[in-house]
N, C-alpha and C positions, 0 to 999 in steps of 0.2 A: 340276880344273874351275875356270874363271875366276870368282871372286867379287867381285873389286874392279875398277871400270871404269877404263880408261885415262884419262889427263888429257884427250885429244882427244875421247874418248867423252862425258866430263862437260861439256867445253866446248860441244860441239854441242847436248847436251841443255839445258844451262842457257840457251843463247842462244834456243832455241825456248820454253822455260818461261817466261822473263822476258818474252819478246816477247808471249806470250798473256796475261799477267797485266797488262802495261802497256796492252795495246789493249782488253781486255774488262773488266778489274777483277773477274774472278772470284776466288773463294778459292783459297788455296794448294792444298788438297787436290784441288779440281776441276781446276785448272790442271795439277797433276801427273799426275792420271789421264788427261786428254785427251792430254797430251804424251807420256806412257808408251805409250798406245795408238797414237799416230801413229808414235812412234819405234820401236815394236816391240822394247823392250830385253828381253834376257834376264831371266827371272824371278830369276836369281840376283844380278842387279845392282840390283834395284828398291830394296832397303833402303838401300843406299849412295847411290843417286841421290836418295831421298826425303829423306835427312838433309843431304846437301850442297846440294840445292835449297832445303831449309827454312832453313838458315844464310845462304844467298845472299840470300833474300828478307829475312830478319830484319836483315841488315846491309848491305842494298843501297845505302841513302843513304851510309853511310860508305865502301864500296867505291867508289862513284862519286867521291866527294870525294878519296879516296887515289889512285885512278887518275888523276884530273886532275892532282894535285900531282906524281906520279911519271912524268908524260909518256905516259900511256896514253890520254889523252882522258877526258872525263867522261861518254861515253855508254855504253850497255848493253855493247857489245862490248869497250870498254876495261876496263870495271869487271870483266868475267869474265875477260879476258886477265891482268889484274893478280892475280886470285885464283888463277888457273892457275899463275902464276909462283910463287905461295906454296904450291904443291902442294895446293891447296884444303884447307889446313890450317887449322882454325877457331882453333887455338891461335896459329898464327903471324899469322892476321889480327888477333886481338885484341891481340897484343903489339904490331903495326904501329900499330894504333889508339891504344893507350895511349901509345906513344912520341910520336905527333903531337899528341895532345890535351893533354899535360902543361903546355905553354906557352901555351894559348889562353885567351881570356876564358871566363867562366863559361858563357854561352849557347852558344858555339861548342864548348866542351869536352864539355858534355853532350849536345849534338846529335850531335858525332861519335862520342863513346864509346858512346852507346846507340842511335845511328842513328835519329835522328827529325829532321824539318825543324826549323830554328831558330824558326819561328813557334810551334811546339808548346811547345818549352822556354821561350821568352819568356812565352807565356801562362801556363804553369804557375807560373812565378816570381812572378806576381802574387798567388798564393793560398798558396804554401808557400815556405819558405826553401829555399836551394840544396841542403842536404843531404837534406831530405825529397823534393824533386823527384828527386834522384839515386835515392833509395830507390824511389820511385814508378815511374820509368822502368826501373830494373833489374828490378823485380818484374813490370813489365808485359811484359818480354822473356822471362820464364820460361815455358816451355811447361807448361800445366797442364791437366788433364782432370778435370772433375767428372762424376758420375753420379748421376741420380735414380733411387731405387728405384721401380719401376712397381708401386704398391701396389694397383692394380686387378687385378694378375695375381699378385703375389708379397708374401711378407712381407719384412721387413728381413733376417731369419734366412736365408730362402731365397736372397736375392740375395748375402749375404755368403759363403754356403757356396758357391755357384756361382763367385764371383770368387775364393775361396781355392783351390778345385779347379783353376782356370785359372791359379793362380800369380800373381794380381794382389792386391797389398796396398794397403788403403784406409784412410782415417780418416774417421770420421763428423764432420759440422759439429757444433760445440758447441751451436748454437741449432736446427738443422734436421736431426734425426737420419736423415732419409730421403735426405739429400744426402751423398754419399761422395767425398772427394777421392783420386785414385789416386795413391799414393806411389812405386809401381813396377809394371811397368817404365817407364822414362821414356818410351819410345816406344810406349806402349800406344795402340792404335787401336781405339775404341770400336765402330765400324762393322763390325769383323770379329771382334769378341769373341763367344764362344759364349754368354755371359749376355745380350748384347744380341739375338742371333739367337733366343734363347728368350724374348724380350720380358720379361725380368726387370728390366732397367735401360735408361735412356734418356740419352744425353749431354745435359747441360744445365748451364750454369755456375750457380754459387751465386747470382751477382748476378741473373740471370734468375729464380731461385727466389724471391728476395726481392720481386720485382715481383708474383709470384703471391700471396705472403703479404700484400701490401698490399691486393690486391684482395679477398682472403679476409677480411681484418679489416674490410671495409666491407660485408660480407654482402648482396651484390646477389642478387636473384631473377631479374632479367632483365638480360643483358649484351649490349652490342655491342662486338666485338673488332674494331676499326676496321682493324687492320693485322695480320691473324691469321697468314698463312702463315709457317712451315710448320705451326704449330698446337701447338707444345710448351706454351706458356703456357696456351692454351685447354683442352688435355687435363688440365693439371694443376688448373685452376680448376674444372673439372667434377668432377674426382676428389675435390677437397678442400672443396667447398662444397655449400651447399643450392640451387644454381642450378637454375631450373626452365626457363628459355627463354634461348638464346644465338643471336646472329646473328654469323656470322664472315664478314668482308670481306677481300678482298685485290684489288689492281689488276692482278695477274698472273695470267692464266689457267692458266699452267703451274704456278705455285706453289700455286694453289688445290687442285690434285690432291693435293698432298702433305698438306692438311688431312684429306681422306678417309681416305687411308692411315694417318695417325698416330692418328686417332680409333679406327680398328680395331686397329692395333697396341697402342695404350695400353688398350684394351678399357675405354674410358671410360664411365661409368655412363650410362643411358639418360636423356638430357636432350634436349629438343626443340631441335634445332640446325638452323638454316638457314644455308647456305653461299652467299655472293653474291660474284660477280666485279664489283667496282665500285671506284670511286675515292672514298674517303671524305673528300676534301676538297670533293667535289661532291654527294655521294650524299644522298638524302632518304629518310626512314624513316617509316612510318605509326605506329610505336611510339616512345614515350619511355622509354628504358631507365632502370633504377635506375642503371646504371654503363656508361660507356664506357671500355674499355682502349684507349689509344693507345700501343702500343709502335712508335713512329713510325719510318718509314724514316730512316736516318742515315748518317753517314760510316763508322760501324762502328769508329772510331779507338779505342774501348775494348776491342776484341776481339783484340788482338794475341796474348794467351796462347794462343788457339786458332788464329789465322790471321795468320802474319807478312805475308802479301801485302797487308794492309790499309794497311801503312806505304807501300807503293808508290802506293796510290790516293790518299793524302793527302799527297803530296809538296808540292802547292800548296794555297792556301786556298779555291779555287773550289769544292770539293767540299762544304766546310762551309757556304759561303753558299748553294749550290744546295739543300741539305736543309734548312736553317733556314727558307727560304721555304715549303717544302712542309709542314713541321711546324707552322708558324703557321696555314697554310689548314686543315690538318685539325682542329686543335683549335677553331678559329673555327667550322667547320662543326658539329663534334659537340657543342658547347655548346648547340646547338637541340635536340639529340636525346637529351640524357641528364641525369639529376638530379646525377650527380657523375662525375668523370673521374680516372682514373689514367694519368698521362704518364710514359713512360720512354723512353730513348735509350741505346744502347750507344755512348757518346761521352765523351771527356775533355774536350772543348771547351765552354765555357759558352754559346757561340753557338747550340749545340743543346740546352742545358739551362737554366741559370739565366736567361740573357738572353731566352730564349723566354717563360718563365713570368712573369718580371718585366714584359715588355712586354704581357702579357695582363692581369695585375693591374693595371697602371697605366691600361690602356684601360677598366677597369671590367667586363671579361668574365667574370673568374673571382676566387675568393678562394681562399687556401690553406687546406687541412684538415690540422691538426697531428695526427700519428699518436700512438697511445697507447703501447702496450707493445712495439711492434716495435723491436728494437735495432739501428736504422740510424743511421749517422753523418750529420751535418748537411752541407749542401752547401758548395762553396767560399765562403770568407769574402769579405766586401765588397759582397754584393748585398743588396737589400732583402728578397729571398725566401730568404736563406741559412739562417736559423735554422729555418724550416718547410718546407724541402724537403730532399732527401736525396741522398747519393751512397755509392757503394761504391768503396773505395780498395784497388788491387791489393797494395800493401805492408802494408796492415793487415788486409784481408779475404781475401787469396789468391784474388782474383776478378778478372773483367773490370771495366772501369771503366764503370759506370752512373750515370745521374741519374734520380731517381725523384721525382715530386710527386703528391700527391693534391689534386685541385682541385674546387671547386663552382661552377657557373655562377651568376653573379649575375642575379637576376631583375629585369628593367627595369620601371619603373613607367610606365603609360601617361600621356599628357598633360603 
C-alpha cells in the first residue's frame, strides 16, 4: 500500500494549497482541508501531505528567497520546484537556509533563518536585542497546541484522564491550571480528538486565556463582546465570572453562527446573551456596559504557532496598516458604550498594539488601567504606554504573541 506521495504528487498539491492561501488568506488547516477535498488524495497520503504543506507554509518566505538565488525564480512555482529538488526534505531545506544565512546582516539573517519578512525583524529589533529576537522568532515557529478544560462539562481530572487514555501527554500552566499544553504527540489535532468530541476540552491558546483573566479581574456584570466570533473568549468569560448580561457582536454573518454552536458546546451557564450581526466600529447600543471586550480583527501575526499560513498574509506591511485603522475605529466607537475596555490583538506588531493605545491616550479618549495581581509581562519598551499595558512573548510564555491593555474611557466635561 502506498503511504508516501511521489514528488510530483506533492508538487501538484503544494501548488494548489499555496495558491489558495495566497488568494484567500485562509488558515493553513482550512486551506489544507479544501485542497485535499478538491485533490481527492488517498487517505493514506494525508498525514504526509499535511506535514510537508505545513513546513512549506512555515518556510515559504525563505523558499522563495532561495529559489530566486538558485535560478528557479522567486514566485510560487519556483519555490516549490526548489523544495522538490531537495526531495521535500525539511532537514535539507534548513541546512540550505543556514548555509546562506551565515554571511548576511543581522536583519537579513534572521529574516531568512526563521522565514519572516525583513520589516518584521527590523521592527522587533527596536524592542529586543538580536539574540532575544532570535529566540522570539524561533519559538514563534514552534508548533504548539493548548487546550482549555471545559469546566462547565468536566473537571480537570476528567479531562486529564480522557487525554491520558488517548495517549496525549500534557502539562498544566503554572498560573492557570485549567490550561493544558500538549507535549506529545507533536502533530496532535485537537479537532479530531475524542476528548474534544466529548466536549471535555476546547483548543485555546494560553495568550487568549490571559485576555479572559483580565476581563474576569475587572468583574463586569454587563459585557459587550465587540468582535466575538467564534466565541471562545465569550464562553470562558461566562463560565468564569458573575456576568449577568452579554451582547456578542460580529461583522460576519457566517461567523456569528459559530457563537451559537460554541455556547452550546461549552454548555455555558445561563446568562442573558444577545447575539448581533453588526459592525462594532459603527454600531449604537441602548445600554452602556460595564465593560467592552475588543478582541480586535488583526493581522494575526502572533498566531504562527497554530497557523503558519499567517506568514504568507503578512508578507507586506499593507495588512498591518489596514487592520490598525479598523482597530482605532472600533475603540473610538466603543468608548461611547462602555465604562471600561479590554483591548487585545493577536499581533506581534506595535502598530496594532502599543501605537493604537498610545494614540488613544494622547487624544484624551482613554486612560490606562494598571492590572493588579495578574502575572503578565509589560509591553514592548520605548512607548509611553509600555509599563501599563501587556504582552505575551512566545519564547517566555510558550504562547502566541498577544498585546493586551485595560482602558478606561475619559469622561469629557461640557462647556
